[in-house]
N, C-alpha and C positions, 0 to 999 in steps of 0.2 A: 668633979667627974666630967670627963669630956662628953659633949653632946654631939651625936651624929646628925648633922644638919644637911647632909646630902640627900636631896630629893630623888626618889626613885624615878628612873626614866620612864616616860609615858610611851605606851606602844603606839605605833603609827597607824592612824585610821584614815583610810582613803575616802575621798569625797564620794557621796552616793552618785551613781550614774543617773543622768537625766534622760527621760524618754523623749521621743520625737515630739509628742504633744506638748510636753513641758517646755521644750526648747522653742517651739513655735509661739506658745503663749507668753514666754518671757521676752519675745521680740516685740517691741512696742507697736510698730505699724501693724503687724498681724493681729496683735491683741485688740487694737482699736477697730480693725476691720471686723473681727468676730463679734465685738460688742454692737457695732452698727448694723450688722447683717440682718437680724430680725426686723429692725425698724425699716430698713430699706425694702425688705421683702413685703412687709405689710403695706407700706406706702405704694409700692409698685402694683400690688394686687388690687387694692381698694381705692386708690386715687389715680395713679398714672394710667392704668389700663382702661378704666371707664372713661377717663377724659380723652384718651387717644381714640377709643372706640366711638365716642361722641363726635369727635372731629371728622373721623372717616365717614360716619353716617351723614354728617351735615353737607358733605360735598357729593352725595349720591342721591338718586331718586328712589331709595329703598322704601319698600312698603312692607307691611306685615306678610311674611311668607315669601317675599320676593327680595333677593339680595340687592338688586338695583345696579345702575351703572353710574360712572363718574360724570357729574354735571358741573363741576367747578363751583362757582359762586352763584349759580342760578337760584338756589333756595334763598340766599340772602337778598338777591335782587327782587324776588317775589315778595319778601317781607317788607321791603321799602315801599311797595304799593299797597300794602295791606292796612286798611284803616283800623281793623281790630288790633293789629300789632301796635299801632301808634297809641291806641287807647291803653293797651297793656303797659307800654313804656311809661306813659304819663302816670297811670295809676300806681305803678311800682315805685316810681320816684317819690310821688306824693305820699304814698303809704309809708315808705321807709323814713322819709324826712319828718313827717308829723309824729309818728309813733316814737321815733328815737328821741325827739325833743321832750315829749311827755314822759317817757320812761326814765330819761335822765333826770328830769326835774323831780318827779315823784320818788324815784329811787334814792336820789341824794337826800331829799327831805326825810324819807323813812330811815335811811342809814344814820343820819344825825340824831334822830329820835332814839333809835335802838342802841346808839353808842352811849346813851346816858344810863345812869344807875337807877333802877326801879325794881319793884317786886315782880316776880314771875318773868324776869327778862329772858331767860332761856326758853320758857314756854312760848313767849310772844315771838321770839325769833323763829322757832320751829313752825308756829302757826303762819307766819308770813311766807314761809316757803311752800305752803300748800298749793297755790296756783301753779307753781313751777314743777312740782313733783307729780301732780295728777296727770295721767295720760291726756295728751292734747285732744284726742278725739272725744274722750269722755267729757271733759270740761266744755268742749265746744258744743256738744249736743245739749248740755245744760243751758248754755247761753242761747242756743237756737230755740229752745223752749221758752226762755225768758223774752225773746224777741218775737214770739209768735203773736200775730195780730189778734187772735181770739182768746188765747189762754195766757197772754203775757202778764207776768207779775209786774212788769214795769208799767204797762198801760193801766193796769188795775190801780196801782199806787198813784200815778199821775191823775187818773180820773177822780179818785176819791179825795185828792188834794185840791181838786178844782182847776188844775193846770190845763187839762185837755178835755174836750167834750166828745171827740170821736176817736175811734181806734186808729192807732198809728201802725202802718205796715213797715216796720223797721227794715226788714230784709227784702221786701218786695218793692219798695220805692227806690228808684235809681238815685235819687238825691240823698237818701239816708243810708243806703246799703253799705257804701264804703266807710261812712262814719261809724256805723255799727261794728264793722269788721275791725276798724282801728281801735275801738273801745276794748274789744276782746283781746286784741294783741297787746295793748298797753297793760290790761289787767294781768295777762300771763307773763309779761316781760319785766314788770316792776320788781318782783322778788329777786330776779337775777341781778339787776342793778343794785338793789338794796344790800344784799348779802355780800356782793363783790366789793362795793364801796365801803361797807362796814369793815371788811377785812383790811382795806387800805387805811381806814381811820384808826384801827387798832394798832397800827405800826407807828402812828404819830405820838410822840411823847407828850403827855398832858402838861408837863412842866413848861413847855413853850407857851401854851395858852395862859398858864398861871402867871408866868413872868410878864407876859404882855398885859394881863389884867392888872397886875400890880403897878405897871407903868401907866395905867389909865386907859388902855384900849377897850373899846366897847365890843359887845359880842359880834356885830357885823364886821368890825375892823379885824377882830381876831380870825374870823372865818376868811375874810378877803385876803389878808396878808400872811397868814400862817397856814391855816388848814387847806385852803384851796390850792396854793402852789405845791404843797407836799402831796396832795391827793391827785393832782393833775395827771401824772404818768399812769396811775392805775385807772383813772377815768378814761383816758384815751384808749387803753387796751380793751376795757369793757365795751366802749362805744364801737370799737373796731369789730369785735365779735358779734355784737348786736346787729350792726348794719349788715354784715354778711348773712346772718340768719334771717333777718327780716326781708332782705332783698330777695332771698330764695324761698320765702315762706310759701307753703303749699297746703298742708293739712288743714289749717284753721280756715282758710278761705274756701277750700274745696268742700268742707263739711257744712259751712254756714250758707254759702250761696252758689258754689260751683262755678263762680265767675260771673253770675248774673246779678240782677236782672238786666237784660240787654247789654251784657258785657260791662256793666258799671263797676264791677269789682274784679275784672279780669287782670291778672298779674302775669309776669313772665312765666312762672312755674305752672300756673293753671292753664294758660293758653298753650304752652308746650305740651302739657299732658293731653289737652283736648285735641290738638292736631296730631301728635305723635301716636297716642294710644286710642283716643276716641275715634278718629277717622282713619287710623292706620298709616298715615304718611310719616314714616319714621324719619326720613331725611329732613323734611320741613320742621318736624318737632325738635330734632337735634339742632337745627339751625337757630330756632327760637331760644333754646337753652344756651347756646354759645353766644347769642347776641348780648346776654347780660355779662359775659366774662370780661370784655374790655372795661365796662363801667366799674365792675367790682375791682379789677386790677388797679385802675386809677385811684379808687378810694383807698385801697389797701396801701399802695405805695405812698400816697400823700400822708396818710395817717402814720405810717411807720417812720417817714422822714420827720414828721412833727414830733413823734415820741422821742426819737433820737436827739432832736434839737432840745427838747425840754429836759432830757436826762443829762445832756452835756452842759446845760446852763444851770 
């Protein structure tokens, strides 16, 4: 029997009409523009506008309630002859350098410990994060109580261990105040380093270290020639963010000492607040804030170039 294999002709279906929005979104440059638009708006509102406003304030003699007039670089010239400003510059550089070194060393050591397998590892990792997630003002008030010359638990412990015989005024002594502030900053910043570097360690295959161990490499050699080179790009990014945050640190220093005693802990941010808000000289306060910008820019550019060099090699 003959079989009818002729397929029935399909009816013609016209392509659906695309609306104007669809046609725009299918155009790649316009689609990229709409994706970037929210980010550009947020950056413009919360970063570009305050920065431009700060630059405009820095070249005026504006005060609280007074718009001010254009004075050029006069505010910056005043800062060059300001002895307290020079103290703030030195304190900020010293504060950032010392705390960054200690945070990196302690954070790396802690990350290596947390990368090992032991009981309650997840609970320990969560506990390590506590200093970082507690509000800065709250934890700083606790440290302020611990540094109190009368009720200090640190003085009580050192006294009963026979290390000291008189009370130590940790925050009232100009020679100890900056060291005390650095201790608190290190305590608060170590968890950020530890967790960030731990995330970097998790990406390194343990088979590399195992192969090196079979070849006779000792633990220090495995860290020096395998772990550290692979962890270096992550470390540089963490250090970059930490330096920026520490250089502009305000809350911790302001709560502990307010920049005292006798400006011994005065930093860029606290001095800018003291001049701009405390005395109402908005123009000079903005100039102090902008004075840290070239330093930060150089640090960021150098570190980014170094990170690119490490990644390409």
